[in-house]
PQR file of N, CA, C, O and H, with PARSE charges and radii, in Angstrom:
ATOM      1  N   MET A   1      82.525 -22.430 218.695 -0.4000 1.5000
ATOM      2  CA  MET A   1      82.464 -21.524 219.823 -0.0000 2.0000
ATOM      3  C   MET A   1      82.667 -20.100 219.324  0.5500 1.7000
ATOM      4  O   MET A   1      83.646 -19.815 218.634 -0.5500 1.4000
ATOM      5  N   ALA A   2      81.747 -19.206 219.671 -0.4000 1.5000
ATOM      6  CA  ALA A   2      81.820 -17.818 219.231 -0.0000 2.0000
ATOM      7  C   ALA A   2      82.889 -17.069 220.026  0.5500 1.7000
ATOM      8  O   ALA A   2      83.065 -17.291 221.224 -0.5500 1.4000
ATOM      9  H   ALA A   2      80.952 -19.437 220.231  0.4000 1.0000
ATOM     10  N   ARG A   3      83.574 -16.206 219.352 -0.4000 1.5000
ATOM     11  CA  ARG A   3      84.614 -15.396 219.991 -0.0000 2.0000
ATOM     12  C   ARG A   3      84.262 -13.928 219.848  0.5500 1.7000
ATOM     13  O   ARG A   3      83.508 -13.549 218.952 -0.5500 1.4000
ATOM     14  H   ARG A   3      83.431 -16.026 218.379  0.4000 1.0000
ATOM     15  N   GLY A   4      84.803 -13.108 220.723 -0.4000 1.5000
ATOM     16  CA  GLY A   4      84.576 -11.675 220.637 -0.0000 2.0000
ATOM     17  C   GLY A   4      83.292 -11.252 221.314  0.5500 1.7000
ATOM     18  O   GLY A   4      82.629 -12.046 221.981 -0.5500 1.4000
ATOM     19  H   GLY A   4      85.416 -13.416 221.451  0.4000 1.0000
ATOM     20  N   ARG A   5      82.956  -9.998 221.133 -0.4000 1.5000
ATOM     21  CA  ARG A   5      81.756  -9.456 221.756 -0.0000 2.0000
ATOM     22  C   ARG A   5      80.517  -9.847 220.967  0.5500 1.7000
ATOM     23  O   ARG A   5      80.549  -9.877 219.736 -0.5500 1.4000
ATOM     24  H   ARG A   5      83.495  -9.353 220.590  0.4000 1.0000
ATOM     25  N   PRO A   6      79.423 -10.146 221.663 -0.5600 1.5000
ATOM     26  CA  PRO A   6      78.179 -10.469 220.949  0.2800 2.0000
ATOM     27  C   PRO A   6      77.546  -9.198 220.378  0.5500 1.7000
ATOM     28  O   PRO A   6      77.807  -8.097 220.864 -0.5500 1.4000
ATOM     29  N   PHE A   7      76.719  -9.355 219.351 -0.4000 1.5000
ATOM     30  CA  PHE A   7      76.029  -8.213 218.779 -0.0000 2.0000
ATOM     31  C   PHE A   7      75.051  -7.656 219.807  0.5500 1.7000
ATOM     32  O   PHE A   7      74.418  -8.410 220.547 -0.5500 1.4000
ATOM     33  H   PHE A   7      76.506 -10.249 218.957  0.4000 1.0000
ATOM     34  N   LYS A   8      74.933  -6.333 219.847 -0.4000 1.5000
ATOM     35  CA  LYS A   8      74.097  -5.653 220.826 -0.0000 2.0000
ATOM     36  C   LYS A   8      72.969  -4.936 220.089  0.5500 1.7000
ATOM     37  O   LYS A   8      73.205  -4.287 219.070 -0.5500 1.4000
ATOM     38  H   LYS A   8      75.447  -5.721 219.246  0.4000 1.0000
ATOM     39  N   CYS A   9      71.747  -5.053 220.601 -0.4000 1.5000
ATOM     40  CA  CYS A   9      70.584  -4.410 219.985 -0.0000 2.0000
ATOM     41  C   CYS A   9      70.733  -2.888 220.078  0.5500 1.7000
ATOM     42  O   CYS A   9      70.965  -2.368 221.170 -0.5500 1.4000
ATOM     43  H   CYS A   9      71.555  -5.581 221.429  0.4000 1.0000
ATOM     44  N   PRO A  10      70.604  -2.159 218.956 -0.5600 1.5000
ATOM     45  CA  PRO A  10      70.831  -0.710 218.960  0.2800 2.0000
ATOM     46  C   PRO A  10      69.636   0.123 219.403  0.5500 1.7000
ATOM     47  O   PRO A  10      69.775   1.336 219.558 -0.5500 1.4000
ATOM     48  N   TYR A  11      68.470  -0.476 219.612 -0.4000 1.5000
ATOM     49  CA  TYR A  11      67.274   0.297 219.921 -0.0000 2.0000
ATOM     50  C   TYR A  11      67.289   0.822 221.358  0.5500 1.7000
ATOM     51  O   TYR A  11      67.819   0.177 222.263 -0.5500 1.4000
ATOM     52  H   TYR A  11      68.357  -1.461 219.486  0.4000 1.0000
ATOM     53  N   ASP A  12      66.691   2.019 221.551 -0.4000 1.5000
ATOM     54  CA  ASP A  12      66.641   2.667 222.868 -0.0000 2.0000
ATOM     55  C   ASP A  12      65.874   1.808 223.861  0.5500 1.7000
ATOM     56  O   ASP A  12      64.803   1.288 223.549 -0.5500 1.4000
ATOM     57  H   ASP A  12      66.260   2.543 220.816  0.4000 1.0000
ATOM     58  N   GLY A  13      66.429   1.664 225.058 -0.4000 1.5000
ATOM     59  CA  GLY A  13      65.772   0.914 226.109 -0.0000 2.0000
ATOM     60  C   GLY A  13      65.985  -0.584 226.033  0.5500 1.7000
ATOM     61  O   GLY A  13      65.563  -1.306 226.936 -0.5500 1.4000
ATOM     62  H   GLY A  13      67.299   2.087 225.312  0.4000 1.0000
ATOM     63  N   CYS A  14      66.630  -1.077 224.977 -0.4000 1.5000
ATOM     64  CA  CYS A  14      66.836  -2.524 224.865 -0.0000 2.0000
ATOM     65  C   CYS A  14      68.293  -2.862 225.176  0.5500 1.7000
ATOM     66  O   CYS A  14      68.618  -3.194 226.315 -0.5500 1.4000
ATOM     67  H   CYS A  14      66.973  -0.491 224.243  0.4000 1.0000
ATOM     68  N   GLY A  15      69.171  -2.781 224.178 -0.4000 1.5000
ATOM     69  CA  GLY A  15      70.588  -3.049 224.394 -0.0000 2.0000
ATOM     70  C   GLY A  15      70.899  -4.498 224.705  0.5500 1.7000
ATOM     71  O   GLY A  15      71.977  -4.799 225.218 -0.5500 1.4000
ATOM     72  H   GLY A  15      68.907  -2.511 223.252  0.4000 1.0000
ATOM     73  N   SER A  16      69.979  -5.405 224.405 -0.4000 1.5000
ATOM     74  CA  SER A  16      70.153  -6.817 224.715 -0.0000 2.0000
ATOM     75  C   SER A  16      71.187  -7.464 223.793  0.5500 1.7000
ATOM     76  O   SER A  16      71.369  -7.038 222.653 -0.5500 1.4000
ATOM     77  H   SER A  16      69.104  -5.161 223.988  0.4000 1.0000
ATOM     78  N   THR A  17      71.852  -8.486 224.295 -0.4000 1.5000
ATOM     79  CA  THR A  17      72.780  -9.262 223.470 -0.0000 2.0000
ATOM     80  C   THR A  17      72.177 -10.615 223.113  0.5500 1.7000
ATOM     81  O   THR A  17      72.861 -11.471 222.551 -0.5500 1.4000
ATOM     82  H   THR A  17      71.704  -8.832 225.222  0.4000 1.0000
ATOM     83  N   ASP A  18      70.905 -10.813 223.434 -0.4000 1.5000
ATOM     84  CA  ASP A  18      70.202 -12.059 223.115 -0.0000 2.0000
ATOM     85  C   ASP A  18      69.660 -11.959 221.690  0.5500 1.7000
ATOM     86  O   ASP A  18      68.471 -11.705 221.493 -0.5500 1.4000
ATOM     87  H   ASP A  18      70.349 -10.118 223.890  0.4000 1.0000
ATOM     88  N   THR A  19      70.533 -12.157 220.694 -0.4000 1.5000
ATOM     89  CA  THR A  19      70.165 -12.013 219.290 -0.0000 2.0000
ATOM     90  C   THR A  19      70.498 -13.276 218.522  0.5500 1.7000
ATOM     91  O   THR A  19      71.343 -14.070 218.935 -0.5500 1.4000
ATOM     92  H   THR A  19      71.498 -12.363 220.854  0.4000 1.0000
ATOM     93  N   VAL A  20      69.810 -13.454 217.381 -0.4000 1.5000
ATOM     94  CA  VAL A  20      70.070 -14.578 216.490 -0.0000 2.0000
ATOM     95  C   VAL A  20      70.178 -14.063 215.064  0.5500 1.7000
ATOM     96  O   VAL A  20      69.698 -12.973 214.754 -0.5500 1.4000
ATOM     97  H   VAL A  20      69.123 -12.810 217.046  0.4000 1.0000
ATOM     98  N   SER A  21      70.810 -14.848 214.195 -0.4000 1.5000
ATOM     99  CA  SER A  21      70.936 -14.488 212.799 -0.0000 2.0000
ATOM    100  C   SER A  21      69.577 -14.630 212.128  0.5500 1.7000
ATOM    101  O   SER A  21      68.860 -15.600 212.373 -0.5500 1.4000
ATOM    102  H   SER A  21      71.200 -15.734 214.447  0.4000 1.0000
ATOM    103  N   LYS A  22      69.220 -13.665 211.283 -0.4000 1.5000
ATOM    104  CA  LYS A  22      67.900 -13.669 210.647 -0.0000 2.0000
ATOM    105  C   LYS A  22      68.000 -13.634 209.131  0.5500 1.7000
ATOM    106  O   LYS A  22      66.975 -13.519 208.458 -0.5500 1.4000
ATOM    107  H   LYS A  22      69.802 -12.877 211.085  0.4000 1.0000
ATOM    108  N   GLY A  23      69.198 -13.730 208.574 -0.4000 1.5000
ATOM    109  CA  GLY A  23      69.334 -13.737 207.124 -0.0000 2.0000
ATOM    110  C   GLY A  23      70.394 -12.763 206.660  0.5500 1.7000
ATOM    111  O   GLY A  23      71.227 -12.302 207.441 -0.5500 1.4000
ATOM    112  H   GLY A  23      70.030 -13.823 209.120  0.4000 1.0000
ATOM    113  N   LYS A  24      70.346 -12.456 205.366 -0.4000 1.5000
ATOM    114  CA  LYS A  24      71.330 -11.567 204.757 -0.0000 2.0000
ATOM    115  C   LYS A  24      70.634 -10.579 203.852  0.5500 1.7000
ATOM    116  O   LYS A  24      69.535 -10.827 203.355 -0.5500 1.4000
ATOM    117  H   LYS A  24      69.669 -12.830 204.732  0.4000 1.0000
ATOM    118  N   ARG A  25      71.297  -9.447 203.644 -0.4000 1.5000
ATOM    119  CA  ARG A  25      70.803  -8.411 202.750 -0.0000 2.0000
ATOM    120  C   ARG A  25      71.945  -8.051 201.808  0.5500 1.7000
ATOM    121  O   ARG A  25      73.088  -7.924 202.247 -0.5500 1.4000
ATOM    122  H   ARG A  25      72.189  -9.245 204.048  0.4000 1.0000
ATOM    123  N   VAL A  26      71.658  -7.887 200.536 -0.4000 1.5000
ATOM    124  CA  VAL A  26      72.689  -7.542 199.557 -0.0000 2.0000
ATOM    125  C   VAL A  26      72.552  -6.064 199.221  0.5500 1.7000
ATOM    126  O   VAL A  26      71.486  -5.612 198.804 -0.5500 1.4000
ATOM    127  H   VAL A  26      70.729  -7.990 200.179  0.4000 1.0000
ATOM    128  N   THR A  27      73.650  -5.302 199.406 -0.4000 1.5000
ATOM    129  CA  THR A  27      73.658  -3.886 199.075 -0.0000 2.0000
ATOM    130  C   THR A  27      74.662  -3.634 197.968  0.5500 1.7000
ATOM    131  O   THR A  27      75.584  -4.424 197.765 -0.5500 1.4000
ATOM    132  H   THR A  27      74.516  -5.670 199.745  0.4000 1.0000
ATOM    133  N   LYS A  28      74.485  -2.532 197.251 -0.4000 1.5000
ATOM    134  CA  LYS A  28      75.394  -2.216 196.142 -0.0000 2.0000
ATOM    135  C   LYS A  28      76.776  -1.803 196.644  0.5500 1.7000
ATOM    136  O   LYS A  28      77.789  -2.236 196.095 -0.5500 1.4000
ATOM    137  H   LYS A  28      73.736  -1.890 197.415  0.4000 1.0000
ATOM    138  N   ASN A  29      76.824  -0.964 197.689 -0.4000 1.5000
ATOM    139  CA  ASN A  29      78.097  -0.426 198.161 -0.0000 2.0000
ATOM    140  C   ASN A  29      78.849  -1.366 199.092  0.5500 1.7000
ATOM    141  O   ASN A  29      80.065  -1.511 198.973 -0.5500 1.4000
ATOM    142  H   ASN A  29      76.001  -0.612 198.135  0.4000 1.0000
ATOM    143  N   MET A  30      78.131  -2.014 200.028 -0.4000 1.5000
ATOM    144  CA  MET A  30      78.804  -2.797 201.065 -0.0000 2.0000
ATOM    145  C   MET A  30      78.726  -4.297 200.848  0.5500 1.7000
ATOM    146  O   MET A  30      79.291  -5.054 201.637 -0.5500 1.4000
ATOM    147  H   MET A  30      77.143  -1.897 200.125  0.4000 1.0000
ATOM    148  N   GLY A  31      78.041  -4.751 199.798 -0.4000 1.5000
ATOM    149  CA  GLY A  31      77.963  -6.187 199.537 -0.0000 2.0000
ATOM    150  C   GLY A  31      76.942  -6.874 200.424  0.5500 1.7000
ATOM    151  O   GLY A  31      75.869  -6.329 200.685 -0.5500 1.4000
ATOM    152  H   GLY A  31      77.582  -4.136 199.157  0.4000 1.0000
ATOM    153  N   VAL A  32      77.274  -8.070 200.886 -0.4000 1.5000
ATOM    154  CA  VAL A  32      76.354  -8.852 201.710 -0.0000 2.0000
ATOM    155  C   VAL A  32      76.467  -8.417 203.163  0.5500 1.7000
ATOM    156  O   VAL A  32      77.564  -8.365 203.719 -0.5500 1.4000
ATOM    157  H   VAL A  32      78.146  -8.513 200.674  0.4000 1.0000
ATOM    158  N   ARG A  33      75.320  -8.104 203.782 -0.4000 1.5000
ATOM    159  CA  ARG A  33      75.272  -7.681 205.185 -0.0000 2.0000
ATOM    160  C   ARG A  33      74.391  -8.641 205.962  0.5500 1.7000
ATOM    161  O   ARG A  33      73.358  -9.080 205.457 -0.5500 1.4000
ATOM    162  H   ARG A  33      74.428  -8.147 203.331  0.4000 1.0000
ATOM    163  N   VAL A  34      74.784  -8.973 207.179 -0.4000 1.5000
ATOM    164  CA  VAL A  34      74.034  -9.904 208.014 -0.0000 2.0000
ATOM    165  C   VAL A  34      72.921  -9.146 208.734  0.5500 1.7000
ATOM    166  O   VAL A  34      73.132  -8.023 209.192 -0.5500 1.4000
ATOM    167  H   VAL A  34      75.623  -8.617 207.590  0.4000 1.0000
ATOM    168  N   ILE A  35      71.741  -9.752 208.835 -0.4000 1.5000
ATOM    169  CA  ILE A  35      70.622  -9.179 209.587 -0.0000 2.0000
ATOM    170  C   ILE A  35      70.486  -9.973 210.879  0.5500 1.7000
ATOM    171  O   ILE A  35      70.519 -11.204 210.856 -0.5500 1.4000
ATOM    172  H   ILE A  35      71.569 -10.664 208.462  0.4000 1.0000
ATOM    173  N   ARG A  36      70.334  -9.282 212.003 -0.4000 1.5000
ATOM    174  CA  ARG A  36      70.172  -9.925 213.307 -0.0000 2.0000
ATOM    175  C   ARG A  36      68.763  -9.665 213.837  0.5500 1.7000
ATOM    176  O   ARG A  36      68.131  -8.675 213.466 -0.5500 1.4000
ATOM    177  H   ARG A  36      70.308  -8.282 212.021  0.4000 1.0000
ATOM    178  N   TYR A  37      68.271 -10.552 214.704 -0.4000 1.5000
ATOM    179  CA  TYR A  37      66.950 -10.447 215.303 -0.0000 2.0000
ATOM    180  C   TYR A  37      67.114 -10.462 216.816  0.5500 1.7000
ATOM    181  O   TYR A  37      67.736 -11.367 217.372 -0.5500 1.4000
ATOM    182  H   TYR A  37      68.785 -11.356 215.005  0.4000 1.0000
ATOM    183  N   CYS A  38      66.553  -9.457 217.476 -0.4000 1.5000
ATOM    184  CA  CYS A  38      66.617  -9.357 218.934 -0.0000 2.0000
ATOM    185  C   CYS A  38      65.444 -10.128 219.531  0.5500 1.7000
ATOM    186  O   CYS A  38      64.288  -9.864 219.199 -0.5500 1.4000
ATOM    187  H   CYS A  38      66.048  -8.722 217.024  0.4000 1.0000
ATOM    188  N   LYS A  39      65.742 -11.078 220.410 -0.4000 1.5000
ATOM    189  CA  LYS A  39      64.690 -11.881 221.032 -0.0000 2.0000
ATOM    190  C   LYS A  39      63.956 -11.116 222.127  0.5500 1.7000
ATOM    191  O   LYS A  39      62.832 -11.470 222.482 -0.5500 1.4000
ATOM    192  H   LYS A  39      66.680 -11.292 220.680  0.4000 1.0000
ATOM    193  N   LYS A  40      64.581 -10.071 222.665 -0.4000 1.5000
ATOM    194  CA  LYS A  40      63.959  -9.320 223.748 -0.0000 2.0000
ATOM    195  C   LYS A  40      62.903  -8.340 223.222  0.5500 1.7000
ATOM    196  O   LYS A  40      61.760  -8.364 223.678 -0.5500 1.4000
ATOM    197  H   LYS A  40      65.495  -9.784 222.377  0.4000 1.0000
ATOM    198  N   CYS A  41      63.276  -7.477 222.264 -0.4000 1.5000
ATOM    199  CA  CYS A  41      62.328  -6.480 221.746 -0.0000 2.0000
ATOM    200  C   CYS A  41      61.672  -6.918 220.435  0.5500 1.7000
ATOM    201  O   CYS A  41      60.821  -6.207 219.900 -0.5500 1.4000
ATOM    202  H   CYS A  41      64.205  -7.458 221.893  0.4000 1.0000
ATOM    203  N   LYS A  42      62.068  -8.095 219.914 -0.4000 1.5000
ATOM    204  CA  LYS A  42      61.473  -8.692 218.716 -0.0000 2.0000
ATOM    205  C   LYS A  42      61.572  -7.789 217.485  0.5500 1.7000
ATOM    206  O   LYS A  42      60.614  -7.651 216.724 -0.5500 1.4000
ATOM    207  H   LYS A  42      62.759  -8.672 220.348  0.4000 1.0000
ATOM    208  N   ARG A  43      62.760  -7.171 217.300 -0.4000 1.5000
ATOM    209  CA  ARG A  43      62.983  -6.332 216.126 -0.0000 2.0000
ATOM    210  C   ARG A  43      64.248  -6.782 215.405  0.5500 1.7000
ATOM    211  O   ARG A  43      65.140  -7.385 216.002 -0.5500 1.4000
ATOM    212  H   ARG A  43      63.538  -7.284 217.918  0.4000 1.0000
ATOM    213  N   LYS A  44      64.309  -6.477 214.112 -0.4000 1.5000
ATOM    214  CA  LYS A  44      65.473  -6.821 213.305 -0.0000 2.0000
ATOM    215  C   LYS A  44      66.374  -5.593 213.164  0.5500 1.7000
ATOM    216  O   LYS A  44      65.898  -4.458 213.169 -0.5500 1.4000
ATOM    217  H   LYS A  44      63.585  -5.987 213.627  0.4000 1.0000
ATOM    218  N   PHE A  45      67.682  -5.837 213.040 -0.4000 1.5000
ATOM    219  CA  PHE A  45      68.620  -4.746 212.832 -0.0000 2.0000
ATOM    220  C   PHE A  45      69.839  -5.258 212.075  0.5500 1.7000
ATOM    221  O   PHE A  45      70.120  -6.456 212.048 -0.5500 1.4000
ATOM    222  H   PHE A  45      68.068  -6.760 213.036  0.4000 1.0000
ATOM    223  N   THR A  46      70.554  -4.322 211.463 -0.4000 1.5000
ATOM    224  CA  THR A  46      71.793  -4.630 210.763 -0.0000 2.0000
ATOM    225  C   THR A  46      72.935  -4.086 211.612  0.5500 1.7000
ATOM    226  O   THR A  46      73.028  -2.872 211.797 -0.5500 1.4000
ATOM    227  H   THR A  46      70.325  -3.348 211.485  0.4000 1.0000
ATOM    228  N   PRO A  47      73.811  -4.951 212.136 -0.5600 1.5000
ATOM    229  CA  PRO A  47      74.930  -4.475 212.949  0.2800 2.0000
ATOM    230  C   PRO A  47      75.848  -3.541 212.160  0.5500 1.7000
ATOM    231  O   PRO A  47      76.066  -3.746 210.966 -0.5500 1.4000
ATOM    232  N   ARG A  48      76.379  -2.531 212.814 -0.4000 1.5000
ATOM    233  CA  ARG A  48      77.239  -1.538 212.154 -0.0000 2.0000
ATOM    234  C   ARG A  48      78.605  -2.113 211.785  0.5500 1.7000
ATOM    235  O   ARG A  48      79.051  -1.979 210.646 -0.5500 1.4000
ATOM    236  H   ARG A  48      76.203  -2.364 213.785  0.4000 1.0000
ATOM    237  N   ASN A  49      79.265  -2.749 212.746 -0.4000 1.5000
ATOM    238  CA  ASN A  49      80.628  -3.230 212.512 -0.0000 2.0000
ATOM    239  C   ASN A  49      80.586  -4.687 212.062  0.5500 1.7000
ATOM    240  O   ASN A  49      80.403  -5.601 212.866 -0.5500 1.4000
ATOM    241  H   ASN A  49      78.903  -2.858 213.671  0.4000 1.0000
ATOM    242  N   GLN A  50      80.758  -4.875 210.760 -0.4000 1.5000
ATOM    243  CA  GLN A  50      80.751  -6.228 210.211 -0.0000 2.0000
ATOM    244  C   GLN A  50      81.928  -6.388 209.271  0.5500 1.7000
ATOM    245  O   GLN A  50      82.295  -5.465 208.545 -0.5500 1.4000
ATOM    246  H   GLN A  50      80.907  -4.133 210.107  0.4000 1.0000
ATOM    247  N   LYS A  51      82.510  -7.569 209.298 -0.4000 1.5000
ATOM    248  CA  LYS A  51      83.501  -7.895 208.299 -0.0000 2.0000
ATOM    249  C   LYS A  51      82.756  -8.258 207.022  0.5500 1.7000
ATOM    250  O   LYS A  51      81.655  -8.804 207.098 -0.5500 1.4000
ATOM    251  H   LYS A  51      82.212  -8.319 209.888  0.4000 1.0000
ATOM    252  N   PRO A  52      83.317  -7.975 205.856 -0.5600 1.5000
ATOM    253  CA  PRO A  52      82.624  -8.319 204.613  0.2800 2.0000
ATOM    254  C   PRO A  52      82.369  -9.823 204.522  0.5500 1.7000
ATOM    255  O   PRO A  52      83.266 -10.628 204.771 -0.5500 1.4000
ATOM    256  N   VAL A  53      81.142 -10.192 204.166 -0.4000 1.5000
ATOM    257  CA  VAL A  53      80.759 -11.591 204.012 -0.0000 2.0000
ATOM    258  C   VAL A  53      80.895 -11.955 202.553  0.5500 1.7000
ATOM    259  O   VAL A  53      80.442 -11.212 201.683 -0.5500 1.4000
ATOM    260  H   VAL A  53      80.413  -9.538 203.964  0.4000 1.0000
ATOM    261  N   GLU A  54      81.514 -13.090 202.270 -0.4000 1.5000
ATOM    262  CA  GLU A  54      81.681 -13.529 200.891 -0.0000 2.0000
ATOM    263  C   GLU A  54      80.335 -13.950 200.320  0.5500 1.7000
ATOM    264  O   GLU A  54      79.588 -14.703 200.946 -0.5500 1.4000
ATOM    265  H   GLU A  54      81.882 -13.694 202.976  0.4000 1.0000
ATOM    266  N   GLN A  55      80.034 -13.450 199.113 -0.4000 1.5000
ATOM    267  CA  GLN A  55      78.791 -13.792 198.456 -0.0000 2.0000
ATOM    268  C   GLN A  55      78.958 -15.075 197.667  0.5500 1.7000
ATOM    269  O   GLN A  55      79.957 -15.264 196.973 -0.5500 1.4000
ATOM    270  H   GLN A  55      80.641 -12.839 198.605  0.4000 1.0000
ATOM    271  N   GLU A  56      77.955 -15.972 197.779 -0.4000 1.5000
ATOM    272  CA  GLU A  56      78.020 -17.233 197.059 -0.0000 2.0000
ATOM    273  C   GLU A  56      77.743 -17.000 195.575  0.5500 1.7000
ATOM    274  O   GLU A  56      76.868 -16.202 195.238 -0.5500 1.4000
ATOM    275  H   GLU A  56      77.144 -15.818 198.343  0.4000 1.0000
ATOM    276  N   PRO A  57      78.465 -17.676 194.681 -0.5600 1.5000
ATOM    277  CA  PRO A  57      78.233 -17.481 193.244  0.2800 2.0000
ATOM    278  C   PRO A  57      76.859 -18.029 192.850  0.5500 1.7000
ATOM    279  O   PRO A  57      76.424 -19.069 193.344 -0.5500 1.4000
ATOM    280  N   VAL A  58      76.194 -17.311 191.957 -0.4000 1.5000
ATOM    281  CA  VAL A  58      74.857 -17.693 191.494 -0.0000 2.0000
ATOM    282  C   VAL A  58      74.996 -18.458 190.186  0.5500 1.7000
ATOM    283  O   VAL A  58      75.640 -17.997 189.243 -0.5500 1.4000
ATOM    284  H   VAL A  58      76.548 -16.466 191.556  0.4000 1.0000
ATOM    285  N   GLU A  59      74.380 -19.638 190.145 -0.4000 1.5000
ATOM    286  CA  GLU A  59      74.425 -20.438 188.919 -0.0000 2.0000
ATOM    287  C   GLU A  59      73.247 -20.088 188.036  0.5500 1.7000
ATOM    288  O   GLU A  59      72.119 -19.961 188.512 -0.5500 1.4000
ATOM    289  H   GLU A  59      73.857 -20.012 190.911  0.4000 1.0000
ATOM    290  N   GLU A  60      73.511 -19.932 186.736 -0.4000 1.5000
ATOM    291  CA  GLU A  60      72.443 -19.607 185.793 -0.0000 2.0000
ATOM    292  C   GLU A  60      72.351 -20.638 184.713  0.5500 1.7000
ATOM    293  O   GLU A  60      71.504 -20.529 183.826 -0.5500 1.4000
ATOM    294  H   GLU A  60      74.428 -20.035 186.349  0.4000 1.0000
TER
END
């Protein structure tokens, strides 16, 4: 069960909370960031307020 406020679409005129997880992005400064997909306006966005996500170790 999800707790807290749902992610909100940041685009003008949308603001929908009907979003799903769409993957992850790895950045140098902030580490792993979650990408969300808005079902209403059909666009992807990276939420501003995120707790750091632990990166899985890569086997070589």
